[in-house]
C-alpha positions as CSV (number, residue, x, y, z in Angstrom):
1,M,-9.4,-134.2,-295.2
2,S,-11.3,-131.0,-296.0
3,I,-14.7,-129.9,-294.7
4,P,-16.5,-130.3,-298.1
5,S,-15.4,-133.9,-298.6
6,I,-16.5,-134.7,-295.0
7,A,-19.9,-133.2,-295.8
8,L,-20.3,-135.2,-299.1
9,R,-19.6,-138.4,-297.4
10,A,-22.0,-137.5,-294.6
11,R,-24.9,-137.5,-297.0
12,G,-24.5,-141.2,-297.8
13,A,-23.8,-142.2,-294.2
14,S,-26.3,-143.9,-292.1
15,F,-28.1,-142.2,-289.2
16,R,-25.8,-143.9,-286.7
17,A,-22.7,-142.2,-288.4
18,W,-24.2,-138.7,-288.2
19,P,-23.1,-137.9,-284.7
20,I,-19.5,-138.7,-285.7
21,V,-19.8,-136.5,-288.8
22,A,-21.2,-133.6,-286.6
23,A,-18.3,-134.0,-284.2
24,L,-15.8,-133.9,-287.1
25,L,-17.4,-130.7,-288.4
26,L,-17.3,-129.1,-285.0
27,I,-13.6,-130.0,-284.5
28,G,-12.8,-128.7,-288.0
29,G,-14.5,-125.4,-287.4
30,L,-12.7,-124.9,-284.1
31,A,-9.4,-125.7,-285.8
32,C,-10.0,-123.1,-288.4
33,A,-11.1,-120.4,-285.9
34,A,-8.0,-120.9,-283.6
35,P,-5.4,-119.6,-286.1
36,A,-7.5,-116.5,-286.7
37,A,-7.7,-115.8,-283.0
38,D,-4.0,-116.3,-282.6
39,A,-3.3,-113.9,-285.4
40,Q,-5.4,-111.2,-283.8
41,A,-4.0,-111.7,-280.3
42,P,-0.5,-110.4,-281.0
43,A,-1.9,-107.3,-282.7
44,A,-3.9,-106.5,-279.7
45,A,-1.1,-107.3,-277.2
46,Q,1.6,-105.3,-278.9
47,P,1.3,-101.5,-278.6
48,T,1.4,-99.4,-281.6
49,A,4.1,-96.9,-282.4
50,A,1.8,-94.0,-281.6
51,Q,1.2,-95.1,-277.9
52,P,4.6,-94.0,-276.5
53,A,4.2,-90.6,-278.2
54,A,0.8,-90.3,-276.6
55,A,2.1,-91.3,-273.1
56,Q,4.8,-88.5,-273.2
57,P,3.5,-85.4,-275.0
58,A,6.0,-83.2,-276.8
59,D,5.1,-80.2,-274.6
60,A,5.7,-81.9,-271.3
61,Q,9.1,-80.3,-270.7
62,P,8.0,-76.7,-271.4
63,A,5.1,-77.2,-269.1
64,E,7.4,-78.4,-266.3
65,A,9.7,-75.5,-266.9
66,A,6.8,-73.1,-266.7
67,A,5.6,-74.7,-263.4
68,S,9.1,-74.4,-261.8
69,A,9.5,-70.7,-262.8
70,P,8.4,-68.4,-260.0
71,P,5.3,-66.4,-260.8
72,E,5.8,-62.7,-261.4
73,E,3.8,-61.8,-258.3
74,F,6.2,-63.8,-256.1
75,R,9.1,-61.9,-257.6
76,S,7.4,-58.6,-256.9
77,L,6.6,-59.7,-253.3
78,D,10.3,-60.7,-252.7
79,T,11.4,-57.3,-254.0
80,D,9.0,-55.6,-251.6
81,V,10.3,-57.6,-248.7
82,Q,13.9,-56.7,-249.5
83,D,13.0,-53.0,-249.8
84,L,11.2,-53.2,-246.4
85,K,14.2,-54.8,-244.7
86,K,16.4,-52.0,-246.0
87,E,14.0,-49.3,-244.8
88,V,13.9,-51.0,-241.3
89,L,17.7,-51.0,-241.2
90,D,17.9,-47.4,-242.2
91,L,15.3,-46.5,-239.6
92,N,17.1,-48.4,-236.8
93,K,20.3,-46.5,-237.7
94,D,18.6,-43.2,-237.5
95,L,17.0,-44.1,-234.2
96,F,20.4,-45.2,-232.8
97,V,22.0,-41.9,-233.8
98,L,19.0,-40.0,-232.3
99,E,19.2,-41.9,-229.1
100,E,22.9,-41.2,-228.7
101,E,22.3,-37.5,-229.4
102,L,19.6,-37.5,-226.7
103,L,21.6,-39.5,-224.1
104,F,25.0,-38.0,-224.9
105,P,24.6,-34.4,-226.0
106,A,27.6,-32.9,-227.8
107,N,28.3,-30.4,-225.1
108,T,28.9,-33.2,-222.5
109,Q,29.8,-36.2,-224.7
110,V,33.1,-38.0,-224.3
111,A,34.0,-41.2,-226.3
112,V,37.0,-43.5,-226.0
113,Y,38.3,-45.8,-228.8
114,V,40.8,-48.6,-228.9
115,S,43.2,-49.2,-231.9
116,M,46.2,-51.4,-232.6
117,D,49.2,-50.8,-234.9
118,V,50.8,-54.1,-236.2
119,G,50.5,-56.0,-232.9
120,T,53.7,-58.0,-233.3
121,F,54.8,-57.7,-229.7
122,F,51.5,-57.8,-227.9
123,N,48.2,-59.8,-228.1
124,L,45.4,-57.9,-226.5
125,D,43.1,-59.7,-224.0
126,S,41.3,-56.9,-222.1
127,V,41.2,-53.2,-221.3
128,I,40.1,-51.5,-218.1
129,L,39.2,-47.9,-218.3
130,K,38.9,-45.4,-215.5
131,I,37.9,-41.7,-215.6
132,D,38.5,-39.6,-212.5
133,D,39.2,-42.8,-210.5
134,K,35.9,-44.3,-211.5
135,E,35.8,-47.5,-213.6
136,V,33.7,-46.9,-216.6
137,A,34.6,-49.8,-218.9
138,N,36.0,-53.4,-218.6
139,Y,36.1,-55.2,-221.9
140,L,37.4,-58.7,-222.7
141,Y,38.3,-59.2,-226.3
142,T,37.7,-62.3,-228.3
143,A,40.4,-63.7,-230.6
144,R,38.3,-62.5,-233.6
145,E,37.9,-59.0,-232.2
146,A,41.7,-58.7,-231.4
147,E,42.4,-59.9,-235.0
148,A,40.1,-57.2,-236.3
149,L,42.0,-54.5,-234.3
150,V,45.3,-55.7,-235.7
151,K,43.9,-55.4,-239.3
152,G,43.1,-51.8,-238.7
153,G,39.7,-51.9,-236.9
154,V,38.7,-49.4,-234.2
155,H,36.6,-50.3,-231.2
156,R,34.6,-47.8,-229.2
157,I,35.0,-49.0,-225.7
158,F,33.2,-46.1,-223.9
159,I,30.8,-43.3,-224.5
160,G,29.4,-41.1,-221.7
161,N,28.9,-37.6,-220.4
162,L,31.4,-35.4,-218.6
163,K,31.1,-31.9,-217.4
164,V,33.2,-29.1,-218.7
165,G,36.6,-28.9,-216.9
166,P,39.8,-31.0,-216.2
167,H,39.6,-34.8,-216.1
168,E,42.0,-37.8,-215.9
169,L,41.8,-41.0,-217.9
170,V,43.6,-44.2,-216.9
171,A,43.7,-47.3,-219.0
172,F,45.1,-50.8,-218.1
173,F,46.0,-53.2,-220.9
174,T,46.3,-56.9,-220.3
175,G,47.5,-59.6,-222.8
176,K,50.5,-61.6,-224.0
177,G,53.7,-59.8,-224.5
178,P,57.0,-60.9,-226.1
179,H,57.8,-64.7,-225.7
180,E,54.1,-65.3,-224.8
181,R,54.6,-63.8,-221.3
182,D,51.7,-62.2,-219.4
183,Y,51.8,-58.5,-219.9
184,K,50.0,-55.7,-218.2
185,R,50.7,-52.0,-218.7
186,G,48.9,-48.8,-218.0
187,A,48.6,-45.3,-219.6
188,T,47.4,-42.0,-218.2
189,L,46.1,-38.8,-219.8
190,K,44.9,-35.6,-218.3
191,F,42.6,-33.6,-220.5
192,D,40.2,-30.7,-220.5
193,K,36.6,-31.2,-221.5
194,G,35.3,-28.2,-223.5
195,V,31.9,-27.4,-224.7
196,G,32.0,-29.7,-227.7
197,A,32.3,-33.5,-227.8
198,K,35.7,-35.0,-226.8
199,Y,37.2,-38.1,-228.5
200,L,40.1,-40.0,-227.1
201,E,42.1,-43.0,-228.6
202,L,43.9,-45.7,-226.7
203,K,46.5,-46.8,-229.2
204,I,48.7,-49.9,-229.0
205,S,51.7,-49.9,-231.2
206,D,55.0,-51.7,-231.6
207,R,58.4,-50.2,-230.7
208,I,60.7,-52.1,-233.1
209,R,63.9,-50.9,-231.6
210,K,63.1,-52.1,-228.1
211,Q,60.9,-55.0,-229.3
212,Q,58.3,-54.0,-226.8
213,P,54.6,-52.7,-227.2
214,E,53.8,-49.1,-226.6
215,F,50.6,-47.8,-225.0
216,I,49.6,-44.2,-225.6
217,I,46.4,-42.1,-225.1
218,K,45.8,-39.2,-227.5
219,E,43.1,-36.7,-228.2
220,W,41.4,-36.4,-231.6
221,E,41.4,-33.0,-233.0
């Protein structure tokens, strides 16, 4: 029954029937308003297609990339730090050379170096060095240092001052010989110290024919 027909019949109704007519009109009005509200609710609840685009702007990734990139002033500061480190290292090297020149002048300086050739028949453990019956060095080599000597490295075991004249150097080598046996050998060299610096080398080499290590001391020209 439509609302107009209810209203027409209400005109001929008695006063007692009027409250019933009013109630019917109220119910009919609520029934008509409910579909309209339901129709509007989904539109409000469902987001529009423009909302996701607004939540994630198109320039979000470039902004993040720009934020992660180091500023130009940071790069400049890092370059300055690296340059400063290099200058400090160069300065330390110059100071070290100057210190050696002051402590060990060329006219009295003597230096002794250790080297190895092949190293098949001998694994070096330690070297004891004596000059004029006085022990001046006692060095214990690590496995890494011994390996570096086998690969061609040279180790300065001693640097000091000697007066001009004749001297005697004695070196004792301790390590593992053929068949992993304990091995200890010595070598002696008598030399004359002149006005200039003197450089001596303790050389360990292999004697293939005898399958034994050889220990010699030679002067650098």
